[in-house]
N, CA, C and O atoms as a GROMACS GRO file, in nm:
protein
  324
    1MET      N    1  -3.703  -1.244   0.649
    1MET     CA    2  -3.812  -1.201   0.563
    1MET      C    3  -3.937  -1.281   0.599
    1MET      O    4  -3.933  -1.404   0.605
    2THR      N    5  -4.045  -1.211   0.623
    2THR     CA    6  -4.169  -1.278   0.659
    2THR      C    7  -4.231  -1.344   0.536
    2THR      O    8  -4.202  -1.303   0.423
    3PRO      N    9  -4.315  -1.444   0.556
    3PRO     CA   10  -4.379  -1.508   0.440
    3PRO      C   11  -4.463  -1.414   0.355
    3PRO      O   12  -4.470  -1.429   0.233
    4ILE      N   13  -4.527  -1.317   0.418
    4ILE     CA   14  -4.608  -1.220   0.343
    4ILE      C   15  -4.518  -1.134   0.254
    4ILE      O   16  -4.549  -1.112   0.137
    5ASN      N   17  -4.405  -1.087   0.309
    5ASN     CA   18  -4.310  -1.010   0.229
    5ASN      C   19  -4.249  -1.095   0.119
    5ASN      O   20  -4.225  -1.046   0.008
    6LEU      N   21  -4.224  -1.219   0.149
    6LEU     CA   22  -4.166  -1.308   0.049
    6LEU      C   23  -4.259  -1.327  -0.070
    6LEU      O   24  -4.214  -1.327  -0.185
    7LEU      N   25  -4.388  -1.343  -0.044
    7LEU     CA   26  -4.482  -1.370  -0.152
    7LEU      C   27  -4.531  -1.245  -0.226
    7LEU      O   28  -4.556  -1.251  -0.346
    8PHE      N   29  -4.544  -1.133  -0.156
    8PHE     CA   30  -4.614  -1.020  -0.216
    8PHE      C   31  -4.533  -0.892  -0.235
    8PHE      O   32  -4.577  -0.802  -0.306
    9SER      N   33  -4.416  -0.881  -0.174
    9SER     CA   34  -4.337  -0.759  -0.184
    9SER      C   35  -4.241  -0.766  -0.302
    9SER      O   36  -4.189  -0.872  -0.336
   10PHE      N   37  -4.219  -0.652  -0.364
   10PHE     CA   38  -4.125  -0.643  -0.476
   10PHE      C   39  -3.988  -0.591  -0.431
   10PHE      O   40  -3.898  -0.577  -0.514
   11LYS      N   41  -3.972  -0.563  -0.304
   11LYS     CA   42  -3.847  -0.508  -0.253
   11LYS      C   43  -3.766  -0.616  -0.183
   11LYS      O   44  -3.821  -0.708  -0.123
   12GLY      N   45  -3.636  -0.602  -0.191
   12GLY     CA   46  -3.548  -0.694  -0.122
   12GLY      C   47  -3.475  -0.787  -0.217
   12GLY      O   48  -3.484  -0.775  -0.339
   13ARG      N   49  -3.403  -0.879  -0.157
   13ARG     CA   50  -3.325  -0.976  -0.234
   13ARG      C   51  -3.349  -1.113  -0.174
   13ARG      O   52  -3.366  -1.128  -0.053
   14ILE      N   53  -3.351  -1.214  -0.260
   14ILE     CA   54  -3.361  -1.352  -0.212
   14ILE      C   55  -3.264  -1.438  -0.290
   14ILE      O   56  -3.236  -1.414  -0.408
   15GLY      N   57  -3.213  -1.538  -0.223
   15GLY     CA   58  -3.122  -1.632  -0.286
   15GLY      C   59  -3.196  -1.737  -0.367
   15GLY      O   60  -3.319  -1.737  -0.375
   16ARG      N   61  -3.119  -1.825  -0.428
   16ARG     CA   62  -3.175  -1.927  -0.515
   16ARG      C   63  -3.266  -2.024  -0.440
   16ARG      O   64  -3.376  -2.055  -0.487
   17LYS      N   65  -3.222  -2.071  -0.323
   17LYS     CA   66  -3.301  -2.168  -0.247
   17LYS      C   67  -3.434  -2.107  -0.200
   17LYS      O   68  -3.539  -2.170  -0.212
   18LEU      N   69  -3.428  -1.986  -0.148
   18LEU     CA   70  -3.550  -1.920  -0.103
   18LEU      C   71  -3.642  -1.886  -0.220
   18LEU      O   72  -3.764  -1.885  -0.205
   19PHE      N   73  -3.584  -1.858  -0.336
   19PHE     CA   74  -3.666  -1.832  -0.454
   19PHE      C   75  -3.748  -1.956  -0.490
   19PHE      O   76  -3.868  -1.946  -0.514
   20TRP      N   77  -3.683  -2.072  -0.493
   20TRP     CA   78  -3.753  -2.194  -0.529
   20TRP      C   79  -3.853  -2.236  -0.422
   20TRP      O   80  -3.966  -2.273  -0.454
   21LEU      N   81  -3.812  -2.232  -0.296
   21LEU     CA   82  -3.901  -2.278  -0.188
   21LEU      C   83  -4.009  -2.177  -0.152
   21LEU      O   84  -4.117  -2.216  -0.107
   22GLY      N   85  -3.981  -2.049  -0.170
   22GLY     CA   86  -4.076  -1.948  -0.127
   22GLY      C   87  -4.158  -1.885  -0.237
   22GLY      O   88  -4.250  -1.808  -0.210
   23THR      N   89  -4.125  -1.916  -0.362
   23THR     CA   90  -4.198  -1.856  -0.473
   23THR      C   91  -4.255  -1.961  -0.567
   23THR      O   92  -4.376  -1.965  -0.590
   24ILE      N   93  -4.170  -2.045  -0.620
   24ILE     CA   94  -4.213  -2.142  -0.721
   24ILE      C   95  -4.299  -2.252  -0.660
   24ILE      O   96  -4.401  -2.289  -0.718
   25VAL      N   97  -4.261  -2.304  -0.544
   25VAL     CA   98  -4.338  -2.412  -0.482
   25VAL      C   99  -4.479  -2.366  -0.444
   25VAL      O  100  -4.575  -2.437  -0.476
   26PRO      N  101  -4.497  -2.250  -0.376
   26PRO     CA  102  -4.635  -2.207  -0.348
   26PRO      C  103  -4.718  -2.182  -0.475
   26PRO      O  104  -4.838  -2.211  -0.477
   27ALA      N  105  -4.655  -2.128  -0.579
   27ALA     CA  106  -4.728  -2.105  -0.704
   27ALA      C  107  -4.773  -2.238  -0.765
   27ALA      O  108  -4.884  -2.248  -0.818
   28CYS      N  109  -4.688  -2.339  -0.758
   28CYS     CA  110  -4.725  -2.471  -0.811
   28CYS      C  111  -4.836  -2.536  -0.729
   28CYS      O  112  -4.923  -2.603  -0.784
   29ILE      N  113  -4.834  -2.515  -0.600
   29ILE     CA  114  -4.941  -2.569  -0.514
   29ILE      C  115  -5.074  -2.502  -0.546
   29ILE      O  116  -5.176  -2.570  -0.556
   30ILE      N  117  -5.074  -2.371  -0.563
   30ILE     CA  118  -5.197  -2.299  -0.598
   30ILE      C  119  -5.246  -2.343  -0.736
   30ILE      O  120  -5.366  -2.363  -0.755
   31GLN      N  121  -5.154  -2.359  -0.830
   31GLN     CA  122  -5.191  -2.404  -0.965
   31GLN      C  123  -5.255  -2.543  -0.960
   31GLN      O  124  -5.356  -2.568  -1.027
   32THR      N  125  -5.198  -2.633  -0.882
   32THR     CA  126  -5.253  -2.768  -0.870
   32THR      C  127  -5.392  -2.765  -0.808
   32THR      O  128  -5.482  -2.837  -0.851
   33ALA      N  129  -5.410  -2.681  -0.707
   33ALA     CA  130  -5.542  -2.668  -0.644
   33ALA      C  131  -5.645  -2.612  -0.742
   33ALA      O  132  -5.757  -2.661  -0.748
   34LEU      N  133  -5.607  -2.511  -0.819
   34LEU     CA  134  -5.699  -2.455  -0.918
   34LEU      C  135  -5.735  -2.556  -1.025
   34LEU      O  136  -5.850  -2.566  -1.066
   35TYR      N  137  -5.637  -2.632  -1.070
   35TYR     CA  138  -5.662  -2.735  -1.172
   35TYR      C  139  -5.758  -2.842  -1.118
   35TYR      O  140  -5.850  -2.884  -1.188
   36THR      N  141  -5.736  -2.884  -0.995
   36THR     CA  142  -5.822  -2.985  -0.936
   36THR      C  143  -5.964  -2.933  -0.918
   36THR      O  144  -6.060  -3.003  -0.950
   37LEU      N  145  -5.979  -2.811  -0.868
   37LEU     CA  146  -6.112  -2.753  -0.851
   37LEU      C  147  -6.183  -2.735  -0.984
   37LEU      O  148  -6.305  -2.748  -0.993
   38GLN      N  149  -6.108  -2.704  -1.088
   38GLN     CA  150  -6.167  -2.687  -1.220
   38GLN      C  151  -6.214  -2.821  -1.276
   38GLN      O  152  -6.319  -2.828  -1.340
   39LYS      N  153  -6.138  -2.926  -1.252
   39LYS     CA  154  -6.175  -3.058  -1.304
   39LYS      C  155  -6.300  -3.114  -1.237
   39LYS      O  156  -6.376  -3.187  -1.300
   40ILE      N  157  -6.320  -3.082  -1.110
   40ILE     CA  158  -6.439  -3.134  -1.042
   40ILE      C  159  -6.553  -3.031  -1.042
   40ILE      O  160  -6.650  -3.044  -0.968
   41ASN      N  161  -6.540  -2.930  -1.126
   41ASN     CA  162  -6.644  -2.829  -1.153
   41ASN      C  163  -6.687  -2.751  -1.030
   41ASN      O  164  -6.805  -2.719  -1.015
   42ILE      N  165  -6.594  -2.720  -0.941
   42ILE     CA  166  -6.625  -2.636  -0.826
   42ILE      C  167  -6.590  -2.490  -0.856
   42ILE      O  168  -6.662  -2.399  -0.815
   43ALA      N  169  -6.480  -2.469  -0.926
   43ALA     CA  170  -6.431  -2.333  -0.950
   43ALA      C  171  -6.506  -2.268  -1.067
   43ALA      O  172  -6.521  -2.329  -1.173
   44ASN      N  173  -6.552  -2.146  -1.046
   44ASN     CA  174  -6.613  -2.071  -1.154
   44ASN      C  175  -6.508  -1.975  -1.213
   44ASN      O  176  -6.394  -1.971  -1.166
   45ASP      N  177  -6.546  -1.900  -1.314
   45ASP     CA  178  -6.450  -1.817  -1.386
   45ASP      C  179  -6.387  -1.708  -1.300
   45ASP      O  180  -6.267  -1.682  -1.312
   46ILE      N  181  -6.465  -1.645  -1.214
   46ILE     CA  182  -6.410  -1.536  -1.133
   46ILE      C  183  -6.311  -1.592  -1.031
   46ILE      O  184  -6.210  -1.527  -1.002
   47PHE      N  185  -6.338  -1.710  -0.979
   47PHE     CA  186  -6.246  -1.776  -0.885
   47PHE      C  187  -6.115  -1.809  -0.955
   47PHE      O  188  -6.007  -1.789  -0.898
   48LEU      N  189  -6.123  -1.860  -1.076
   48LEU     CA  190  -6.002  -1.891  -1.153
   48LEU      C  191  -5.925  -1.766  -1.189
   48LEU      O  192  -5.802  -1.766  -1.187
   49PHE      N  193  -5.995  -1.658  -1.222
   49PHE     CA  194  -5.929  -1.532  -1.253
   49PHE      C  195  -5.845  -1.483  -1.135
   49PHE      O  196  -5.729  -1.446  -1.152
   50PHE      N  197  -5.905  -1.482  -1.015
   50PHE     CA  198  -5.831  -1.437  -0.898
   50PHE      C  199  -5.719  -1.533  -0.861
   50PHE      O  200  -5.613  -1.490  -0.814
   51GLY      N  201  -5.738  -1.661  -0.881
   51GLY     CA  202  -5.633  -1.759  -0.854
   51GLY      C  203  -5.513  -1.741  -0.944
   51GLY      O  204  -5.399  -1.742  -0.898
   52TYR      N  205  -5.538  -1.724  -1.074
   52TYR     CA  206  -5.428  -1.705  -1.168
   52TYR      C  207  -5.364  -1.567  -1.152
   52TYR      O  208  -5.244  -1.552  -1.178
   53SER      N  209  -5.440  -1.468  -1.110
   53SER     CA  210  -5.382  -1.337  -1.080
   53SER      C  211  -5.288  -1.346  -0.958
   53SER      O  212  -5.182  -1.284  -0.956
   54LEU      N  213  -5.328  -1.424  -0.859
   54LEU     CA  214  -5.244  -1.446  -0.742
   54LEU      C  215  -5.114  -1.516  -0.781
   54LEU      O  216  -5.008  -1.477  -0.733
   55ILE      N  217  -5.121  -1.616  -0.865
   55ILE     CA  218  -5.001  -1.685  -0.911
   55ILE      C  219  -4.909  -1.589  -0.986
   55ILE      O  220  -4.788  -1.589  -0.965
   56THR      N  221  -4.966  -1.508  -1.073
   56THR     CA  222  -4.886  -1.412  -1.149
   56THR      C  223  -4.817  -1.313  -1.057
   56THR      O  224  -4.700  -1.280  -1.078
   57TRP      N  225  -4.888  -1.264  -0.956
   57TRP     CA  226  -4.829  -1.169  -0.862
   57TRP      C  227  -4.714  -1.233  -0.785
   57TRP      O  228  -4.608  -1.171  -0.770
   58ILE      N  229  -4.733  -1.355  -0.736
   58ILE     CA  230  -4.629  -1.423  -0.658
   58ILE      C  231  -4.504  -1.447  -0.743
   58ILE      O  232  -4.393  -1.422  -0.697
   59ILE      N  233  -4.522  -1.494  -0.865
   59ILE     CA  234  -4.408  -1.520  -0.953
   59ILE      C  235  -4.337  -1.390  -0.989
   59ILE      O  236  -4.214  -1.385  -0.990
   60THR      N  237  -4.413  -1.284  -1.018
   60THR     CA  238  -4.353  -1.156  -1.055
   60THR      C  239  -4.275  -1.097  -0.938
   60THR      O  240  -4.164  -1.046  -0.957
   61ALA      N  241  -4.330  -1.103  -0.817
   61ALA     CA  242  -4.260  -1.050  -0.700
   61ALA      C  243  -4.134  -1.131  -0.671
   61ALA      O  244  -4.030  -1.073  -0.641
   62GLY      N  245  -4.143  -1.262  -0.678
   62GLY     CA  246  -4.026  -1.346  -0.652
   62GLY      C  247  -3.917  -1.326  -0.755
   62GLY      O  248  -3.799  -1.318  -0.720
   63LEU      N  249  -3.955  -1.318  -0.880
   63LEU     CA  250  -3.856  -1.298  -0.986
   63LEU      C  251  -3.792  -1.160  -0.976
   63LEU      O  252  -3.674  -1.144  -1.006
   64SER      N  253  -3.869  -1.062  -0.934
   64SER     CA  254  -3.815  -0.928  -0.915
   64SER      C  255  -3.707  -0.929  -0.807
   64SER      O  256  -3.600  -0.871  -0.826
   65LYS      N  257  -3.735  -0.994  -0.694
   65LYS     CA  258  -3.636  -1.001  -0.587
   65LYS      C  259  -3.515  -1.083  -0.628
   65LYS      O  260  -3.402  -1.050  -0.590
   66ARG      N  261  -3.535  -1.189  -0.704
   66ARG     CA  262  -3.423  -1.271  -0.750
   66ARG      C  263  -3.335  -1.192  -0.847
   66ARG      O  264  -3.212  -1.205  -0.843
   67LEU      N  265  -3.394  -1.114  -0.934
   67LEU     CA  266  -3.316  -1.031  -1.025
   67LEU      C  267  -3.238  -0.923  -0.950
   67LEU      O  268  -3.126  -0.890  -0.988
   68HIS      N  269  -3.298  -0.868  -0.844
   68HIS     CA  270  -3.224  -0.772  -0.762
   68HIS      C  271  -3.103  -0.839  -0.698
   68HIS      O  272  -2.997  -0.777  -0.686
   69ASP      N  273  -3.116  -0.964  -0.657
   69ASP     CA  274  -3.006  -1.037  -0.597
   69ASP      C  275  -2.893  -1.059  -0.698
   69ASP      O  276  -2.776  -1.068  -0.661
   70LEU      N  277  -2.928  -1.068  -0.824
   70LEU     CA  278  -2.829  -1.087  -0.931
   70LEU      C  279  -2.779  -0.953  -0.987
   70LEU      O  280  -2.710  -0.950  -1.089
   71SER      N  281  -2.814  -0.843  -0.920
   71SER     CA  282  -2.777  -0.707  -0.960
   71SER      C  283  -2.830  -0.671  -1.099
   71SER      O  284  -2.760  -0.609  -1.179
   72GLN      N  285  -2.951  -0.711  -1.126
   72GLN     CA  286  -3.018  -0.679  -1.252
   72GLN      C  287  -3.144  -0.597  -1.221
   72GLN      O  288  -3.192  -0.595  -1.108
   73SER      N  289  -3.194  -0.531  -1.322
   73SER     CA  290  -3.317  -0.455  -1.308
   73SER      C  291  -3.438  -0.547  -1.314
   73SER      O  292  -3.436  -0.649  -1.383
   74SER      N  293  -3.542  -0.511  -1.242
   74SER     CA  294  -3.666  -0.590  -1.245
   74SER      C  295  -3.734  -0.585  -1.381
   74SER      O  296  -3.814  -0.673  -1.414
   75TRP      N  297  -3.702  -0.483  -1.460
   75TRP     CA  298  -3.761  -0.472  -1.593
   75TRP      C  299  -3.715  -0.586  -1.683
   75TRP      O  300  -3.778  -0.612  -1.786
   76LEU      N  301  -3.609  -0.652  -1.648
   76LEU     CA  302  -3.559  -0.763  -1.725
   76LEU      C  303  -3.658  -0.880  -1.731
   76LEU      O  304  -3.653  -0.961  -1.823
   77GLN      N  305  -3.747  -0.888  -1.633
   77GLN     CA  306  -3.844  -0.996  -1.631
   77GLN      C  307  -3.950  -0.983  -1.740
   77GLN      O  308  -4.025  -1.078  -1.764
   78LEU      N  309  -3.958  -0.868  -1.805
   78LEU     CA  310  -4.049  -0.856  -1.919
   78LEU      C  311  -4.013  -0.952  -2.032
   78LEU      O  312  -4.099  -0.990  -2.111
   79ILE      N  313  -3.887  -0.990  -2.039
   79ILE     CA  314  -3.845  -1.089  -2.139
   79ILE      C  315  -3.918  -1.221  -2.118
   79ILE      O  316  -3.953  -1.289  -2.215
   80PHE      N  317  -3.941  -1.256  -1.992
   80PHE     CA  318  -4.006  -1.384  -1.961
   80PHE      C  319  -4.154  -1.383  -1.997
   80PHE      O  320  -4.214  -1.488  -2.022
   81PHE      N  321  -4.214  -1.263  -1.999
   81PHE     CA  322  -4.356  -1.255  -2.033
   81PHE      C  323  -4.374  -1.232  -2.180
   81PHE      O  324  -4.488  -1.222  -2.228
   0.00000   0.00000   0.00000
């Protein structure tokens, strides 16, 4: 699975290790960067909106693939939101 498919595609299956390393870790890195940019007053509202939208997309795509690996429907992730 390519990194682009791992981060942005809703199709496929991923195991536990790939879920943590390929989904949660990049989202945490982006979150840390956004927080730092916000604290030093570089990031404006539109930049933060797109950053948090990117994080939401990555987490949603990763969780969807992880639920498919567990033989569950992706709609189950609505519980988390």
